[in-house]
C-alpha positions in Angstrom: 1.1 26.5 -12.0 -2.5 24.9 -12.9 -3.1 23.3 -16.5 -6.7 22.8 -18.3 -7.4 20.2 -20.6 -10.5 21.6 -22.8 -10.7 18.2 -24.4 -9.4 15.7 -22.1 -13.3 14.7 -20.5 -14.4 14.1 -24.1 -11.1 11.8 -25.1 -11.5 9.6 -22.1 -15.3 8.8 -23.3 -14.8 8.2 -27.1 -11.6 7.0 -27.6 -11.9 3.4 -26.2 -8.2 2.2 -24.4 -5.9 -0.6 -26.0 -6.6 -4.2 -24.7 -3.7 -5.2 -23.0 -2.5 -8.7 -23.0 0.1 -9.7 -20.5 2.1 -13.0 -19.9 4.3 -13.2 -16.9 6.8 -15.7 -16.7 7.4 -16.6 -12.9 10.7 -17.9 -11.4 11.9 -19.0 -7.9 14.8 -20.2 -6.5 13.9 -23.6 -4.0 12.3 -26.1 -6.5 8.3 -26.3 -5.3 6.5 -28.6 -2.8 3.9 -30.8 -3.3 0.6 -29.5 -3.0 2.1 -25.6 -3.8 0.8 -23.6 -6.1 1.8 -20.2 -7.5 -1.1 -16.9 -8.3 -0.9 -14.0 -9.9 -2.9 -10.7 -9.7 -3.7 -7.7 -11.4 -4.8 -5.3 -9.0 -6.4 -1.4 -9.8 -4.9 1.2 -7.9 -7.0 0.8 -4.7 -5.5 -2.5 -4.4 -8.7 -4.6 -5.6 -7.7 -7.5 -7.6 -9.4 -7.4 -11.2 -8.4 -10.7 -12.6 -5.9 -13.3 -10.9 -5.0 -16.8 -12.2 -4.2 -20.1 -10.0 -1.9 -22.8 -11.0 -0.6 -25.8 -9.0 3.4 -26.4 -9.4 4.3 -30.1 -10.0 7.2 -31.2 -7.3 10.5 -29.9 -8.2 9.0 -27.0 -10.2 10.8 -23.6 -10.5 9.0 -21.7 -13.0 5.6 -21.1 -14.3 3.5 -18.9 -16.8 0.4 -17.4 -16.4 -1.5 -15.4 -19.0 -4.0 -12.5 -19.2 -6.1 -11.1 -22.3 -7.7 -8.3 -22.6 -6.8 -6.3 -19.2 -9.6 -3.6 -18.4 -7.9 0.2 -18.3 -8.0 0.4 -14.6 -5.5 -2.0 -14.4 -2.7 -0.7 -12.6 -0.1 -3.2 -11.3 0.8 -7.2 -11.3 2.2 -9.1 -8.6 2.9 -13.1 -8.4 3.7 -15.6 -5.7 4.0 -19.5 -4.4 1.7 -20.6 -1.7 2.0 -23.9 0.3 -1.4 -24.5 2.5 -2.6 -20.6 3.3 1.0 -19.7 3.4 3.1 -17.0 1.3 6.5 -18.8 0.4 7.9 -16.2 -1.9 6.8 -13.5 -3.8 7.5 -11.2 -6.7 7.7 -7.1 -6.9 4.5 -5.2 -8.1 5.0 -4.5 -11.6 3.5 -1.1 -12.9 1.2 -1.8 -15.9 1.0 0.8 -18.7 -0.7 0.6 -21.6 1.2 -1.8 -23.5 1.0 -5.7 -24.0 4.2 -7.1 -22.2 5.5 -10.6 -21.2 7.4 -9.9 -17.8 9.8 -11.9 -15.7 8.7 -12.0 -12.5 11.3 -13.2 -9.7 9.8 -14.6 -6.4 11.7 -13.8 -3.4 11.2 -15.7 0.2 12.5 -12.2 1.9 9.8 -10.3 -0.1 7.2 -12.5 1.1 8.2 -11.0 4.7 5.5 -8.6 6.1 2.7 -7.0 8.8 -0.4 -8.0 6.5 -1.8 -11.1 4.9 -4.0 -10.5 2.0 -6.5 -12.9 0.8 -8.8 -12.6 -2.2 -12.6 -13.6 -1.4 -15.3 -14.5 -3.7 -17.2 -11.8 -2.6 -14.7 -9.6 -4.7 -12.9 -8.0 -1.5 -9.3 -8.4 -0.7 -9.3 -9.2 3.4 -6.1 -8.0 4.5 -4.9 -9.0 8.4 -2.3 -8.5 10.4 -1.9 -10.2 13.9 -2.5 -7.9 17.3 -2.0 -9.4 20.8 -5.7 -10.5 20.9 -6.1 -12.0 17.8 -6.4 -10.1 14.2 -7.2 -6.7 12.6 -8.7 -6.5 9.8 -7.7 -3.5 7.7 -9.9 -3.9 4.7 -12.8 -4.3 3.4 -13.2 -1.3 5.3 -14.9 -0.3 7.8 -11.5 -1.7 9.8 -12.6 -5.0 12.4 -10.8 -6.6 15.2 -11.1 -10.0 15.6 -10.2 -11.9 19.1 -8.6 -15.4 19.2 -11.6 -17.9 20.6 -9.0 -20.7 21.3 -10.3 -23.0 19.0 -8.9 -21.5 15.0 -11.5 -19.2 15.0 -11.7 -15.5 15.7 -14.6 -13.3 16.6 -15.4 -9.5 15.8 -17.7 -7.5 17.5 -20.4 -7.5 15.0 -20.9 -10.9 15.4 -18.6 -12.5 12.0 -16.5 -15.3 12.8 -13.3 -15.7 10.6 -11.6 -19.3 10.8 -8.7 -20.5 9.4 -7.9 -24.0 8.7 -5.4 -23.8 5.7 -5.0 -23.2 2.9 -7.8 -20.9 3.1 -10.1 -18.2 5.3 -13.8 -18.6 5.8 -15.4 -15.4 7.2 -19.1 -16.1 8.7 -21.1 -13.2 8.9 -24.2 -14.2 12.0 -27.2 -14.3 9.3 -25.5 -14.7 5.9 -23.6 -16.5 3.3 -20.0 -17.9 4.2 -17.3 -16.2 2.1 -14.3 -18.2 1.7 -10.8 -16.1 0.8 -7.8 -17.4 -0.6 -4.1 -16.2 0.2 -2.5 -13.5 -2.5 0.9 -11.5 -2.8 0.6 -8.5 -0.4 2.6 -5.2 -0.8 6.5 -6.1 0.4 8.3 -4.1 2.9 11.3 -4.1 0.7 13.2 -2.2 -0.2 12.8 0.6 2.0 14.7 3.0 3.9 14.7 3.7 7.6 16.0 7.2 9.3 17.2 8.1 12.8 14.6 10.6 14.8 17.6 12.3 15.4 18.8 12.0 11.9 22.0 10.2 13.4 21.7 6.9 10.6 19.7 5.8 7.7 19.8 2.6 6.3 18.7 1.3 3.1 17.6 -1.9 3.2 17.4 -3.9 -0.2 16.6 -7.8 -1.1 20.4 -8.7 -0.8 22.3 -6.0 1.5 22.2 -3.2 3.1 23.5 0.2 2.8 24.2 1.8 6.5 25.4 5.4 7.0 26.0 6.3 10.5 27.6 9.7 12.3 31.5 9.6 11.5 34.3 12.1 10.7 35.0 10.4 7.6 31.4 10.3 6.6 32.0 7.2 4.5 28.7 4.2 4.1 28.9 0.9 5.3 27.5 -2.5 3.3 26.3 -5.2 4.9 25.9 -8.2 3.0 24.8 -11.0 5.1 21.7 -10.3 6.4 18.8 -12.4 8.0 15.2 -11.9 8.2 12.8 -12.9 11.2 9.3 -12.1 12.2 8.6 -11.6 16.0 5.8 -13.4 17.9 4.2 -9.6 18.2 4.2 -9.2 14.4 7.5 -7.3 14.1 10.0 -7.6 11.8 13.8 -7.8 12.3 16.9 -7.6 10.1 19.6 -8.7 11.6 24.0 -9.1 11.2 27.0 -9.2 13.0 27.1 -5.3 13.1 23.3 -4.7 13.6 19.5 -5.2 14.2 16.9 -3.5 12.6 13.6 -4.1 14.0 10.7 -2.3 12.1 6.9 -2.4 13.8 3.6 -1.8 12.3 3.4 1.8 14.0 3.0 5.0 12.6 6.0 7.4 13.0 7.4 11.0 13.0 10.8 12.5 12.5 12.2 15.4 14.4 9.9 17.7 11.6 6.5 16.5 12.2 5.2 17.4 8.7 4.3 14.0 7.5 4.1 10.4 9.3 5.7 7.6 8.5 3.9 3.9 7.8 6.6 2.1 10.3 8.4 2.8 13.4 12.1 1.3 13.2 14.3 0.8 16.1 18.5 0.4 15.1 20.7 -1.5 17.7 24.5 -1.6 17.0 26.1 -4.5 18.7 29.0 -2.1 19.8 26.6 0.5 21.4 24.7 0.0 24.8 21.6 1.7 23.7 19.1 1.7 20.7 17.9 4.6 18.8 14.2 4.9 17.3 13.6 6.3 14.4 11.1 6.0 11.3 11.1 3.9 7.5 9.2 3.4 4.7 7.1 5.5 2.1 5.2 8.1 3.4 2.8 8.4 0.1 1.7 4.7 1.1 -0.5 5.7 3.8 -2.4 7.7 1.8 -3.0 4.5 -1.2 -5.4 1.8 -1.8 -8.8 4.1 -2.2 -10.7 7.2 -2.9 -11.0 10.0 -0.3 -14.1 12.0 0.1 -13.3 14.9 1.1 -15.5 16.4 4.1 -14.0 20.1 5.0 -12.1 22.8 3.2 -10.2 25.4 5.3 -12.4 24.5 7.8 -15.5 24.7 6.3 -17.8 21.4 6.2 -18.5 20.4 2.8 -22.1 21.1 1.8 -23.5 17.0 1.3 -25.8 18.8 -1.3 -22.7 19.8 -3.4 -21.3 17.0 -5.5 -18.4 15.1 -4.5 -14.8 16.1 -4.2 -12.5 13.3 -4.5 -8.3 12.5 -4.3 -6.8 9.1 -5.0 -3.1 8.6 -5.2 -1.0 6.0 -6.6 2.2 5.6 -8.2 3.2 9.2 -7.7 -0.1 10.7 -9.6 -3.2 12.3 -7.8 -6.4 12.5 -9.4 -10.0 13.1 -9.0 -13.1 14.9 -9.6 -13.9 18.5 -8.6 -17.3 20.0 -8.1 -18.1 19.6 -11.8 -14.6 18.9 -13.7 -12.2 16.1 -13.3 -8.2 17.1 -12.2 -4.8 15.1 -12.2 -1.6 16.3 -11.3 1.9 15.3 -9.6 2.6 13.9 -5.9 5.4 13.5 -4.5 8.1 13.8 -0.7 10.2 16.6 -1.2 12.6 17.2 1.7 10.3 15.3 4.1 7.3 17.9 2.6 4.2 16.5 1.0 4.0 18.1 -2.6 1.0 18.6 -4.6 2.0 19.7 -8.2 1.3 20.7 -12.2 -2.6 20.2 -11.1 -4.3 20.3 -14.4 -8.2 20.0 -14.8 -11.0 19.8 -17.6 -12.9 23.0 -18.3 -16.4 22.0 -18.7 -19.0 24.5 -18.2 -19.7 25.1 -13.8 -21.8 27.6 -12.1 -20.3 30.3 -10.1 -20.7 28.6 -7.0 -19.5 25.5 -7.8 -16.2 26.8 -9.8 -15.6 28.3 -6.7 -16.0 25.5 -4.7 -13.5 23.5 -7.1 -10.7 27.0 -6.7 -10.8 26.2 -3.4 -10.7 22.3 -3.8 -7.2 22.9 -5.6 -5.8 25.6 -3.7 -5.9 23.4 -0.6 -4.3 20.7 -2.3 -1.9 23.1 -3.9 -0.4 24.8 -0.7 -0.3 21.1 1.2 3.0 20.8 2.6 2.4 18.0 5.1 -0.6 15.3 6.3 -1.6 13.3 9.0 -3.8 10.3 9.4 -6.6 11.0 12.2 -7.7 8.3 15.1 -10.6 7.7 13.5 -8.4 7.1 9.6 -9.5 10.7 8.1 -6.7 11.9 6.3 -5.8 15.7 7.3 -4.3 17.7 4.7 -1.9 21.1 6.1 -0.2 23.8 5.5 2.0 24.9 8.3 -0.1 24.6 11.1 -3.4 25.1 8.9 -5.7 22.4 8.1 -6.8 23.0 4.5 -8.6 19.8 3.9 -9.9 16.7 5.6 -11.2 13.6 4.0 -12.6 10.0 4.4 -13.1 7.1 3.0 -16.2 5.1 2.2 
């Protein structure tokens, strides 16, 4: 069902958003070491840094406070971390910001600092995201993605001639004919909590901060809770969570379950101590693959989008889908239900629109409403599907 908001566009432009003040108190368990600092970042829906604060710690501290005043309307989340020499020692979960002023307590956990990628806030306003690969580093943002090859001297070189140096605590980007850009470590989106499934649906593991709940194929169908879990990162960048009973390996690779309607962001391998073979599966929240920026429609139901027409866009964040139609704005709900994509409750403004553009808007909304699956193509493009039929393709800029 579609909803229509005739006055929404007017309200957005004439009603100012209330100023939001945030004072966050940070807590961590292990007293800080000399040279460490706390950092708190405010992010928008695309993951860009809108504001940040850094504060040197006093040796032995285990708490700090960071304050932000009059945060902009775009501020979507808050996250904090404890950094030493460019290494993230502990961080908080992401805290979603609504329209209120708040004074949250943020607990920093070492296990939340485990992740596949590191994030760095750069002087030019971009967020640099790096992941280790066999021959160096892969930068997934800012776009386009680049590969930096290890030069053996502490630096990494991209195909365009940009050199990355990591001399701690910061990293520096050196374009071949440009100004060096320094980037400082910030918290990244944490891996935990995460749920992993077997490809054959024979097991499920819910990993939390302090324990894992594992469901195995047993006649009684009982669950087993594992309290003593250790975590480590392997040389190839995988994360391994271990107990006396099992080992779960998570890799930064797309994965599909048997039904194949949606990809998962993480590949999983479960090894049980009393079983000779490992079992493959998937993990993570599929909608995370769609978050992190705006998608621009390239085709609808196989017909290429005419560049002379206005852009059609979609962006996902916190269970919502928003974007622009040819003449109007829209908003709706985004979820994964029974391992299928669900885009529902789409509501639009009702601005006047020429017939041809209005028909284009309706085709776009149909493409969203009928989609029950998606994929990410080899070039990073988004592909929405209704069963086997491609309803929409989109790319990021």
